[in-house]
VEXMAR-137143 format. One record per residue: y, x, z of N, C-alpha, C in turn; residue number from 0; residue in one letter. Coordinates in steps of 0.1 Angstrom, whole numbers, plus 5000, padded with zeros to 4 digits. Example, Ala and Ser with C-alpha at 12.3 -4.5 7.8 and 13.67 -1.06 7.14 Angstrom:
2
{site {4943 5132 5078} {4955 5123 5078} {4967 5132 5078} 0 'A'}
{site {4978 5128 5071} {4989 5137 5071} {5000 5129 5079} 1 'S'}
This chain:
301
{site {2237 0394 3492} {2246 0384 3498} {2258 0382 3489} 0 'X'}
{site {2261 0370 3485} {2272 0367 3476} {2285 0363 3484} 1 'X'}
{site {2295 0371 3481} {2308 0368 3487} {2315 0358 3477} 2 'X'}
{site {2315 0345 3480} {2320 0335 3471} {2335 0337 3469} 3 'X'}
{site {2342 0340 3480} {2357 0341 3479} {2360 0352 3469} 4 'X'}
{site {2354 0364 3471} {2357 0375 3462} {2353 0372 3447} 5 'X'}
{site {2341 0365 3446} {2337 0362 3432} {2347 0352 3426} 6 'X'}
{site {2351 0342 3433} {2361 0333 3428} {2374 0340 3424} 7 'X'}
{site {2378 0349 3432} {2391 0356 3429} {2389 0364 3417} 8 'X'}
{site {2377 0370 3415} {2375 0378 3403} {2375 0370 3391} 9 'X'}
{site {2368 0358 3391} {2367 0349 3380} {2381 0344 3376} 10 'X'}
{site {2390 0342 3386} {2403 0337 3383} {2411 0346 3374} 11 'X'}
{site {2408 0359 3374} {2415 0368 3366} {2413 0365 3351} 12 'X'}
{site {2402 0358 3348} {2399 0355 3334} {2399 0340 3331} 13 'X'}
{site {2405 0333 3341} {2406 0318 3340} {2393 0311 3337} 14 'X'}
{site {2383 0317 3343} {2369 0311 3343} {2367 0302 3355} 15 'X'}
{site {2363 0290 3352} {2360 0280 3363} {2348 0284 3370} 16 'X'}
{site {2348 0282 3383} {2336 0285 3391} {2334 0273 3401} 17 'X'}
{site {2321 0269 3402} {2317 0259 3411} {2306 0264 3420} 18 'X'}
{site {2305 0260 3432} {2295 0264 3442} {2285 0254 3445} 19 'X'}
{site {2273 0258 3448} {2262 0249 3452} {2260 0238 3442} 20 'X'}
{site {2259 0242 3429} {2258 0232 3418} {2243 0229 3416} 21 'X'}
{site {2240 0216 3415} {2226 0212 3412} {2223 0215 3398} 22 'X'}
{site {2212 0222 3396} {2208 0225 3382} {2203 0213 3375} 23 'X'}
{site {2199 0202 3382} {2195 0190 3376} {2206 0184 3367} 24 'X'}
{site {2218 0187 3370} {2230 0183 3362} {2232 0191 3349} 25 'X'}
{site {2225 0202 3348} {2227 0211 3337} {2215 0214 3328} 26 'X'}
{site {2204 0208 3331} {2192 0210 3323} {2187 0196 3318} 27 'X'}
{site {2181 0196 3306} {2178 0183 3300} {2165 0176 3307} 28 'X'}
{site {2158 0184 3315} {2147 0178 3322} {2151 0170 3334} 29 'X'}
{site {2164 0172 3338} {2170 0165 3349} {2164 0166 3363} 30 'X'}
{site {2159 0178 3366} {2155 0182 3379} {2159 0196 3382} 31 'X'}
{site {2158 0200 3394} {2162 0214 3398} {2171 0214 3409} 32 'X'}
{site {2169 0224 3419} {2178 0225 3430} {2191 0232 3427} 33 'X'}
{site {2198 0236 3437} {2212 0242 3435} {2212 0257 3433} 34 'X'}
{site {2222 0261 3425} {2224 0276 3424} {2236 0279 3434} 35 'X'}
{site {2237 0292 3437} {2248 0295 3446} {2262 0293 3440} 36 'X'}
{site {2263 0296 3427} {2275 0294 3420} {2273 0293 3405} 37 'X'}
{site {2281 0285 3398} {2280 0284 3384} {2294 0287 3378} 38 'X'}
{site {2294 0296 3368} {2307 0301 3362} {2307 0296 3348} 39 'X'}
{site {2317 0289 3344} {2319 0285 3330} {2327 0296 3323} 40 'X'}
{site {2319 0305 3316} {2325 0316 3309} {2333 0311 3297} 41 'X'}
{site {2343 0319 3293} {2352 0314 3282} {2355 0324 3271} 42 'X'}
{site {2349 0336 3272} {2350 0346 3261} {2340 0357 3263} 43 'X'}
{site {2338 0365 3253} {2328 0376 3254} {2334 0386 3264} 44 'X'}
{site {2347 0388 3263} {2353 0398 3272} {2351 0394 3287} 45 'X'}
{site {2354 0382 3290} {2353 0377 3304} {2339 0378 3309} 46 'X'}
{site {2329 0374 3300} {2315 0374 3303} {2311 0388 3306} 47 'X'}
{site {2315 0397 3298} {2311 0411 3300} {2316 0417 3313} 48 'X'}
{site {2328 0414 3317} {2334 0418 3330} {2327 0412 3342} 49 'X'}
{site {2325 0399 3340} {2318 0392 3352} {2304 0397 3353} 50 'X'}
{site {2297 0399 3342} {2283 0405 3343} {2283 0418 3350} 51 'X'}
{site {2293 0427 3346} {2293 0440 3353} {2296 0439 3368} 52 'X'}
{site {2305 0429 3371} {2308 0427 3385} {2295 0422 3393} 53 'X'}
{site {2288 0413 3387} {2275 0408 3393} {2265 0420 3395} 54 'X'}
{site {2264 0428 3385} {2254 0439 3386} {2259 0449 3396} 55 'X'}
{site {2271 0452 3397} {2277 0462 3406} {2275 0457 3420} 56 'X'}
{site {2274 0444 3422} {2273 0439 3436} {2259 0433 3438} 57 'X'}
{site {2249 0437 3430} {2235 0433 3431} {2233 0418 3433} 58 'X'}
{site {2240 0411 3425} {2239 0396 3425} {2231 0391 3413} 59 'X'}
{site {2221 0384 3416} {2212 0378 3406} {2220 0369 3397} 60 'X'}
{site {2217 0369 3384} {2224 0359 3375} {2214 0355 3364} 61 'X'}
{site {2217 0343 3358} {2210 0338 3347} {2220 0331 3338} 62 'X'}
{site {2216 0330 3325} {2224 0324 3315} {2218 0311 3311} 63 'X'}
{site {2227 0300 3310} {2222 0288 3304} {2233 0282 3295} 64 'X'}
{site {2228 0274 3285} {2237 0267 3277} {2236 0252 3279} 65 'X'}
{site {2229 0245 3271} {2226 0231 3272} {2215 0229 3282} 66 'X'}
{site {2207 0239 3285} {2196 0238 3294} {2184 0230 3288} 67 'X'}
{site {2183 0230 3275} {2173 0222 3268} {2159 0228 3267} 68 'X'}
{site {2158 0241 3271} {2145 0248 3271} {2142 0255 3284} 69 'X'}
{site {2146 0248 3295} {2145 0254 3308} {2138 0244 3318} 70 'X'}
{site {2129 0250 3326} {2123 0243 3337} {2128 0249 3350} 71 'X'}
{site {2137 0242 3357} {2144 0247 3368} {2136 0244 3381} 72 'X'}
{site {2135 0254 3390} {2128 0253 3403} {2134 0242 3412} 73 'X'}
{site {2126 0235 3419} {2131 0225 3429} {2139 0232 3440} 74 'X'}
{site {2136 0245 3442} {2143 0253 3452} {2156 0258 3448} 75 'X'}
{site {2159 0256 3435} {2172 0261 3430} {2171 0276 3426} 76 'X'}
{site {2183 0282 3424} {2184 0296 3420} {2193 0303 3429} 77 'X'}
{site {2188 0313 3436} {2196 0321 3446} {2204 0331 3439} 78 'X'}
{site {2213 0327 3432} {2222 0336 3424} {2232 0328 3416} 79 'X'}
{site {2238 0334 3406} {2249 0329 3398} {2244 0325 3384} 80 'X'}
{site {2248 0313 3380} {2246 0309 3366} {2258 0311 3358} 81 'X'}
{site {2256 0318 3347} {2267 0320 3337} {2265 0308 3327} 82 'X'}
{site {2274 0299 3327} {2272 0287 3318} {2280 0288 3306} 83 'X'}
{site {2273 0287 3294} {2280 0287 3281} {2281 0273 3276} 84 'X'}
{site {2293 0267 3278} {2295 0253 3274} {2307 0251 3266} 85 'X'}
{site {2315 0241 3269} {2326 0237 3261} {2337 0247 3261} 86 'X'}
{site {2338 0255 3272} {2349 0265 3273} {2346 0277 3263} 87 'X'}
{site {2334 0277 3257} {2331 0288 3248} {2324 0283 3236} 88 'X'}
{site {2331 0274 3228} {2324 0267 3218} {2333 0266 3205} 89 'X'}
{site {2340 0276 3201} {2348 0276 3189} {2339 0278 3177} 90 'X'}
{site {2343 0271 3166} {2336 0273 3153} {2346 0276 3142} 91 'X'}
{site {2342 0286 3134} {2351 0289 3123} {2343 0290 3110} 92 'X'}
{site {2350 0285 3099} {2343 0285 3086} {2351 0294 3076} 93 'X'}
{site {2344 0303 3070} {2350 0312 3060} {2341 0313 3048} 94 'X'}
{site {2345 0305 3037} {2337 0305 3025} {2323 0298 3029} 95 'X'}
{site {2312 0305 3027} {2299 0300 3030} {2294 0305 3043} 96 'X'}
{site {2303 0311 3051} {2299 0317 3064} {2305 0309 3075} 97 'X'}
{site {2296 0305 3085} {2301 0298 3097} {2298 0308 3109} 98 'X'}
{site {2308 0309 3117} {2307 0317 3130} {2309 0308 3141} 99 'X'}
{site {2300 0308 3151} {2301 0299 3162} {2299 0306 3175} 100 'X'}
{site {2307 0304 3185} {2305 0309 3198} {2292 0303 3204} 101 'X'}
{site {2286 0311 3213} {2272 0307 3217} {2271 0295 3225} 102 'X'}
{site {2282 0290 3231} {2282 0277 3239} {2283 0265 3230} 103 'X'}
{site {2285 0267 3217} {2287 0256 3208} {2273 0248 3206} 104 'X'}
{site {2274 0235 3207} {2262 0227 3204} {2257 0229 3190} 105 'X'}
{site {2244 0232 3188} {2239 0234 3174} {2242 0222 3165} 106 'X'}
{site {2242 0210 3171} {2245 0198 3163} {2259 0198 3158} 107 'X'}
{site {2268 0204 3166} {2282 0204 3162} {2284 0214 3150} 108 'X'}
{site {2276 0225 3150} {2277 0234 3139} {2271 0228 3127} 109 'X'}
{site {2261 0220 3128} {2255 0213 3117} {2265 0203 3111} 110 'X'}
{site {2272 0196 3119} {2282 0187 3114} {2294 0194 3107} 111 'X'}
{site {2298 0205 3113} {2309 0213 3107} {2304 0218 3093} 112 'X'}
{site {2292 0222 3092} {2287 0227 3079} {2287 0215 3069} 113 'X'}
{site {2282 0204 3073} {2282 0192 3064} {2296 0189 3059} 114 'X'}
{site {2306 0189 3068} {2320 0186 3064} {2325 0196 3054} 115 'X'}
{site {2320 0208 3056} {2325 0219 3047} {2317 0220 3034} 116 'X'}
{site {2307 0211 3032} {2298 0211 3021} {2289 0223 3020} 117 'X'}
{site {2284 0227 3032} {2275 0238 3033} {2261 0234 3037} 118 'X'}
{site {2251 0238 3029} {2237 0234 3031} {2229 0245 3037} 119 'X'}
{site {2218 0241 3045} {2209 0250 3051} {2206 0248 3065} 120 'X'}
{site {2213 0238 3071} {2211 0235 3085} {2206 0221 3088} 121 'X'}
{site {2203 0214 3077} {2200 0200 3078} {2188 0197 3088} 122 'X'}
{site {2178 0205 3086} {2166 0203 3095} {2168 0207 3109} 123 'X'}
{site {2178 0214 3112} {2181 0219 3126} {2190 0208 3133} 124 'X'}
{site {2195 0198 3126} {2203 0188 3132} {2195 0180 3142} 125 'X'}
{site {2200 0178 3154} {2193 0171 3164} {2186 0180 3174} 126 'X'}
{site {2184 0193 3171} {2179 0201 3182} {2189 0202 3193} 127 'X'}
{site {2185 0198 3205} {2194 0196 3216} {2198 0209 3224} 128 'X'}
{site {2203 0218 3217} {2207 0231 3224} {2220 0237 3218} 129 'X'}
{site {2224 0248 3224} {2235 0255 3219} {2231 0265 3208} 130 'X'}
{site {2240 0270 3201} {2237 0280 3190} {2232 0293 3196} 131 'X'}
{site {2237 0297 3208} {2232 0309 3214} {2217 0307 3219} 132 'X'}
{site {2214 0296 3225} {2201 0293 3229} {2191 0292 3217} 133 'X'}
{site {2196 0286 3206} {2188 0284 3194} {2184 0298 3188} 134 'X'}
{site {2194 0307 3188} {2190 0321 3183} {2181 0328 3192} 135 'X'}
{site {2184 0327 3205} {2176 0333 3215} {2161 0331 3213} 136 'X'}
{site {2158 0318 3210} {2143 0314 3208} {2140 0312 3194} 137 'X'}
{site {2149 0316 3185} {2147 0313 3171} {2142 0298 3169} 138 'X'}
{site {2150 0289 3173} {2146 0275 3172} {2145 0271 3158} 139 'X'}
{site {2136 0260 3156} {2134 0255 3143} {2128 0241 3143} 140 'X'}
{site {2128 0235 3132} {2122 0222 3130} {2120 0219 3115} 141 'X'}
{site {2109 0212 3113} {2106 0207 3099} {2107 0218 3088} 142 'X'}
{site {2102 0230 3092} {2101 0240 3082} {2113 0250 3081} 143 'X'}
{site {2123 0247 3089} {2135 0256 3090} {2136 0262 3103} 144 'X'}
{site {2141 0275 3103} {2143 0282 3116} {2157 0289 3115} 145 'X'}
{site {2162 0293 3127} {2175 0300 3127} {2174 0313 3119} 146 'X'}
{site {2163 0319 3118} {2162 0332 3111} {2165 0330 3096} 147 'X'}
{site {2164 0318 3091} {2166 0315 3077} {2181 0316 3073} 148 'X'}
{site {2190 0314 3083} {2204 0314 3081} {2213 0324 3088} 149 'X'}
{site {2207 0330 3098} {2215 0339 3106} {2217 0352 3099} 150 'X'}
{site {2230 0357 3099} {2233 0370 3093} {2235 0381 3104} 151 'X'}
{site {2242 0377 3114} {2244 0387 3125} {2248 0380 3138} 152 'X'}
{site {2249 0387 3149} {2253 0381 3161} {2261 0391 3169} 153 'X'}
{site {2270 0386 3178} {2276 0395 3188} {2269 0393 3201} 154 'X'}
{site {2267 0403 3209} {2261 0402 3221} {2266 0412 3231} 155 'X'}
{site {2263 0410 3244} {2267 0420 3255} {2254 0427 3259} 156 'X'}
{site {2254 0440 3258} {2242 0447 3262} {2241 0449 3277} 157 'X'}
{site {2231 0456 3282} {2228 0457 3296} {2239 0465 3304} 158 'X'}
{site {2247 0472 3297} {2258 0480 3303} {2271 0472 3302} 159 'X'}
{site {2271 0460 3297} {2283 0452 3296} {2292 0456 3284} 160 'X'}
{site {2286 0462 3274} {2293 0466 3262} {2291 0455 3252} 161 'X'}
{site {2302 0451 3245} {2301 0441 3234} {2296 0447 3221} 162 'X'}
{site {2285 0443 3216} {2279 0449 3204} {2277 0438 3193} 163 'X'}
{site {2274 0443 3181} {2270 0435 3170} {2256 0439 3165} 164 'X'}
{site {2248 0429 3161} {2235 0432 3156} {2232 0424 3143} 165 'X'}
{site {2226 0430 3133} {2222 0423 3121} {2209 0415 3123} 166 'X'}
{site {2207 0405 3115} {2195 0396 3116} {2183 0405 3114} 167 'X'}
{site {2183 0415 3106} {2171 0423 3103} {2167 0431 3115} 168 'X'}
{site {2175 0432 3125} {2172 0440 3137} {2169 0431 3149} 169 'X'}
{site {2168 0418 3147} {2166 0408 3158} {2152 0405 3161} 170 'X'}
{site {2143 0410 3153} {2128 0408 3155} {2126 0393 3156} 171 'X'}
{site {2131 0385 3147} {2130 0370 3147} {2116 0366 3142} 172 'X'}
{site {2109 0359 3150} {2096 0353 3146} {2095 0340 3153} 173 'X'}
{site {2083 0334 3153} {2081 0321 3159} {2085 0320 3174} 174 'X'}
{site {2096 0313 3177} {2101 0311 3190} {2103 0324 3198} 175 'X'}
{site {2108 0334 3190} {2110 0347 3196} {2121 0355 3189} 176 'X'}
{site {2128 0363 3197} {2138 0372 3192} {2139 0384 3201} 177 'X'}
{site {2146 0394 3197} {2148 0406 3205} {2155 0403 3218} 178 'X'}
{site {2163 0392 3218} {2171 0389 3230} {2162 0384 3241} 179 'X'}
{site {2151 0378 3238} {2142 0374 3248} {2134 0385 3254} 180 'X'}
{site {2135 0397 3249} {2128 0409 3254} {2138 0417 3263} 181 'X'}
{site {2151 0416 3261} {2160 0424 3268} {2170 0415 3275} 182 'X'}
{site {2177 0421 3285} {2187 0414 3293} {2201 0414 3285} 183 'X'}
{site {2201 0409 3273} {2213 0409 3265} {2218 0394 3265} 184 'X'}
{site {2231 0393 3263} {2237 0379 3263} {2244 0377 3250} 185 'X'}
{site {2239 0367 3242} {2244 0364 3229} {2258 0357 3232} 186 'X'}
{site {2268 0361 3224} {2281 0355 3226} {2286 0348 3214} 187 'X'}
{site {2282 0352 3202} {2285 0344 3190} {2275 0347 3179} 188 'X'}
{site {2274 0337 3170} {2264 0338 3159} {2270 0336 3146} 189 'X'}
{site {2267 0344 3136} {2273 0343 3122} {2261 0338 3113} 190 'X'}
{site {2264 0327 3106} {2253 0321 3097} {2258 0320 3083} 191 'X'}
{site {2250 0323 3073} {2253 0322 3059} {2246 0310 3053} 192 'X'}
{site {2253 0301 3047} {2248 0289 3041} {2250 0289 3026} 193 'X'}
{site {2246 0278 3020} {2248 0277 3005} {2256 0264 3002} 194 'X'}
{site {2263 0264 2991} {2271 0252 2988} {2262 0240 2985} 195 'X'}
{site {2267 0229 2989} {2260 0216 2987} {2269 0204 2987} 196 'X'}
{site {2264 0193 2983} {2272 0181 2983} {2272 0175 2997} 197 'X'}
{site {2284 0172 3003} {2285 0167 3016} {2277 0154 3019} 198 'X'}
{site {2277 0145 3009} {2270 0132 3011} {2255 0135 3011} 199 'X'}
{site {2250 0144 3002} {2235 0147 3002} {2231 0154 3015} 200 'X'}
{site {2240 0162 3020} {2237 0170 3033} {2236 0159 3044} 201 'X'}
{site {2246 0150 3044} {2246 0140 3055} {2234 0131 3055} 202 'X'}
{site {2229 0128 3043} {2217 0120 3041} {2205 0127 3047} 203 'X'}
{site {2204 0140 3044} {2193 0148 3049} {2194 0149 3064} 204 'X'}
{site {2206 0150 3070} {2207 0151 3084} {2203 0138 3091} 205 'X'}
{site {2207 0127 3084} {2203 0114 3090} {2188 0112 3089} 206 'X'}
{site {2182 0116 3078} {2167 0115 3077} {2160 0123 3088} 207 'X'}
{site {2166 0135 3091} {2160 0143 3102} {2161 0136 3115} 208 'X'}
{site {2172 0130 3118} {2174 0123 3131} {2164 0111 3131} 209 'X'}
{site {2162 0104 3120} {2153 0093 3120} {2138 0097 3123} 210 'X'}
{site {2135 0109 3117} {2121 0115 3120} {2120 0117 3135} 211 'X'}
{site {2130 0124 3141} {2130 0127 3155} {2128 0114 3164} 212 'X'}
{site {2137 0105 3160} {2137 0092 3168} {2123 0085 3167} 213 'X'}
{site {2117 0085 3156} {2105 0078 3154} {2093 0085 3160} 214 'X'}
{site {2093 0098 3161} {2082 0106 3165} {2083 0112 3179} 215 'X'}
{site {2095 0113 3184} {2096 0120 3197} {2101 0111 3208} 216 'X'}
{site {2097 0113 3221} {2101 0105 3232} {2116 0108 3237} 217 'X'}
{site {2125 0105 3228} {2139 0109 3231} {2146 0101 3242} 218 'X'}
{site {2139 0090 3246} {2144 0081 3256} {2141 0086 3270} 219 'X'}
{site {2133 0097 3271} {2130 0103 3284} {2135 0117 3285} 220 'X'}
{site {2138 0122 3297} {2142 0136 3299} {2130 0145 3296} 221 'X'}
{site {2133 0156 3290} {2123 0166 3287} {2129 0179 3284} 222 'X'}
{site {2121 0189 3281} {2126 0202 3275} {2122 0204 3261} 223 'X'}
{site {2120 0193 3254} {2115 0193 3240} {2100 0196 3240} 224 'X'}
{site {2096 0204 3230} {2082 0208 3228} {2078 0216 3240} 225 'X'}
{site {2068 0212 3247} {2064 0219 3260} {2056 0232 3258} 226 'X'}
{site {2048 0232 3247} {2039 0243 3245} {2042 0249 3231} 227 'X'}
{site {2041 0262 3230} {2042 0269 3217} {2030 0265 3208} 228 'X'}
{site {2033 0267 3195} {2022 0264 3186} {2012 0275 3186} 229 'X'}
{site {1999 0273 3189} {1989 0283 3189} {1986 0287 3174} 230 'X'}
{site {1981 0298 3172} {1977 0303 3158} {1966 0294 3153} 231 'X'}
{site {1968 0289 3140} {1959 0281 3133} {1957 0267 3139} 232 'X'}
{site {1966 0262 3147} {1965 0248 3152} {1979 0244 3157} 233 'X'}
{site {1979 0232 3163} {1991 0226 3169} {1988 0222 3183} 234 'X'}
{site {1997 0225 3192} {1995 0221 3206} {1993 0206 3208} 235 'X'}
{site {2002 0198 3201} {2001 0184 3202} {1987 0178 3197} 236 'X'}
{site {1982 0184 3187} {1969 0180 3181} {1958 0183 3191} 237 'X'}
{site {1958 0195 3197} {1948 0199 3207} {1948 0190 3219} 238 'X'}
{site {1960 0187 3224} {1962 0179 3236} {1957 0165 3233} 239 'X'}
{site {1960 0160 3221} {1956 0146 3218} {1941 0146 3216} 240 'X'}
{site {1935 0156 3210} {1920 0156 3208} {1913 0157 3222} 241 'X'}
{site {1920 0162 3232} {1914 0163 3245} {1916 0150 3253} 242 'X'}
{site {1922 0140 3247} {1924 0128 3254} {1934 0128 3265} 243 'X'}
{site {1945 0137 3264} {1954 0139 3275} {1967 0131 3274} 244 'X'}
{site {1969 0123 3264} {1981 0115 3263} {1981 0106 3275} 245 'X'}
{site {1993 0105 3282} {1995 0097 3293} {1990 0103 3306} 246 'X'}
{site {1984 0114 3306} {1980 0121 3318} {1993 0124 3326} 247 'X'}
{site {1992 0122 3339} {2005 0124 3347} {2002 0131 3361} 248 'X'}
{site {2013 0137 3366} {2013 0142 3380} {2027 0137 3385} 249 'X'}
{site {2027 0128 3394} {2039 0122 3399} {2046 0115 3387} 250 'X'}
{site {2059 0118 3385} {2066 0112 3374} {2066 0121 3361} 251 'X'}
{site {2059 0132 3362} {2057 0140 3350} {2045 0135 3342} 252 'X'}
{site {2047 0133 3329} {2037 0127 3321} {2036 0133 3307} 253 'X'}
{site {2024 0135 3302} {2022 0139 3288} {2025 0126 3280} 254 'X'}
{site {2036 0127 3271} {2041 0116 3264} {2030 0109 3256} 255 'X'}
{site {2030 0095 3257} {2021 0088 3248} {2026 0086 3234} 256 'X'}
{site {2039 0090 3232} {2044 0089 3219} {2042 0102 3211} 257 'X'}
{site {2043 0113 3218} {2041 0126 3212} {2035 0135 3222} 258 'X'}
{site {2023 0139 3221} {2015 0146 3231} {2020 0160 3233} 259 'X'}
{site {2029 0165 3224} {2034 0179 3226} {2046 0179 3236} 260 'X'}
{site {2050 0167 3241} {2061 0166 3251} {2055 0162 3264} 261 'X'}
{site {2060 0170 3275} {2058 0165 3289} {2072 0160 3292} 262 'X'}
{site {2072 0147 3297} {2084 0140 3300} {2086 0138 3315} 263 'X'}
{site {2099 0135 3318} {2102 0131 3332} {2105 0116 3331} 264 'X'}
{site {2096 0108 3337} {2097 0094 3337} {2107 0088 3347} 265 'X'}
{site {2114 0097 3354} {2124 0092 3363} {2127 0102 3375} 266 'X'}
{site {2116 0105 3382} {2118 0113 3394} {2109 0125 3395} 267 'X'}
{site {2105 0130 3383} {2096 0142 3383} {2103 0154 3389} 268 'X'}
{site {2095 0163 3395} {2100 0175 3401} {2095 0187 3392} 269 'X'}
{site {2100 0198 3395} {2095 0210 3388} {2080 0212 3391} 270 'X'}
{site {2077 0211 3404} {2062 0212 3407} {2053 0202 3400} 271 'X'}
{site {2058 0190 3398} {2050 0180 3391} {2048 0185 3377} 272 'X'}
{site {2058 0189 3370} {2057 0194 3356} {2048 0206 3355} 273 'X'}
{site {2050 0216 3364} {2042 0228 3363} {2027 0225 3366} 274 'X'}
{site {2025 0216 3376} {2011 0213 3379} {2004 0206 3367} 275 'X'}
{site {2012 0196 3361} {2006 0189 3349} {2004 0199 3338} 276 'X'}
{site {2013 0208 3335} {2011 0218 3324} {1999 0226 3327} 277 'X'}
{site {1997 0230 3339} {1985 0239 3342} {1972 0231 3339} 278 'X'}
{site {1972 0218 3343} {1960 0210 3341} {1958 0208 3326} 279 'X'}
{site {1968 0206 3318} {1967 0205 3304} {1961 0218 3298} 280 'X'}
{site {1967 0229 3302} {1962 0242 3297} {1947 0245 3300} 281 'X'}
{site {1943 0241 3312} {1930 0243 3317} {1920 0235 3308} 282 'X'}
{site {1923 0222 3306} {1914 0213 3299} {1914 0217 3284} 283 'X'}
{site {1925 0220 3278} {1925 0224 3264} {1917 0237 3262} 284 'X'}
{site {1918 0247 3271} {1911 0259 3270} {1896 0256 3272} 285 'X'}
{site {1892 0248 3281} {1878 0245 3284} {1872 0237 3272} 286 'X'}
{site {1879 0228 3266} {1873 0220 3256} {1875 0226 3241} 287 'X'}
{site {1885 0234 3239} {1887 0239 3226} {1887 0254 3224} 288 'X'}
{site {1889 0261 3236} {1890 0275 3235} {1904 0281 3233} 289 'X'}
{site {1913 0272 3229} {1927 0276 3227} {1934 0278 3241} 290 'X'}
{site {1943 0288 3241} {1951 0291 3253} {1965 0287 3250} 291 'X'}
{site {1970 0276 3256} {1984 0272 3254} {1994 0280 3262} 292 'X'}
{site {2005 0282 3256} {2016 0290 3263} {2028 0281 3264} 293 'X'}
{site {2035 0281 3276} {2047 0273 3278} {2058 0278 3268} 294 'X'}
{site {2066 0268 3263} {2077 0272 3255} {2090 0273 3263} 295 'X'}
{site {2092 0264 3273} {2105 0265 3281} {2104 0278 3290} 296 'X'}
{site {2116 0282 3294} {2117 0293 3303} {2118 0287 3317} 297 'X'}
{site {2111 0293 3327} {2111 0289 3341} {2122 0296 3348} 298 'X'}
{site {2131 0289 3354} {2142 0294 3361} {2140 0292 3376} 299 'X'}
{site {2138 0303 3383} {2136 0302 3398} {2142 0313 3406} 300 'X'}
């Protein structure tokens, strides 16, 4: 049982905003999802650590979200507290060829900061619709680049509420995976090492990346980006297309006709619509090709 008054009082010690009965549909890019009991806009590693310890001590469920771009939220909501990493936790600093960003910073904002500073290495990541913390959590990537190519270290909060630092070599970074996805750790900042480059050339490369995304991806519809992980020796989108599943729908959830790797929300899709459609796609792909597809987004319920 959550005592909202006591939780609000505790958060006020750290000047963290708290809202109650917040619809998750307002915080995830798929644009559906029921309400959580409370949502806290965290503003520092220290405040996050103390709030996390409070929640654990009082047996209160919690989950972490940033931009919500890789999440499928339950229609029934989340019976617990959401720690929201957003604009209150989004500082960026540049020191030589190193950029350090708090985990609530939009990845696109870090890319722009790098371009302005004449730092190259993030061009292909421009346009990924998530925060830098979420990007490291899943080792996000695009067009041959991944977070593991630029990350040097990160600050995180361990399961005991201690603020720690970890080097990239210890993060077990691989395709859409990191050590953070195995443990209940919370990333609070990310340090990235880039190389010197010409700002105009970097900007041109970023614009080219956005043009590719716009031409190939269904960005005019709500989604969680790529819906399925890339199976070994193939591509999810290729398998789905080969099985003739473009345009397949359940309610307002649809396999995009523009890019079969995306399940989109055409307007009023629910979590159940999306999950049912994904299961049908997985079943048909397995039956026809032998490949077993795995969801990329995290299910929050």
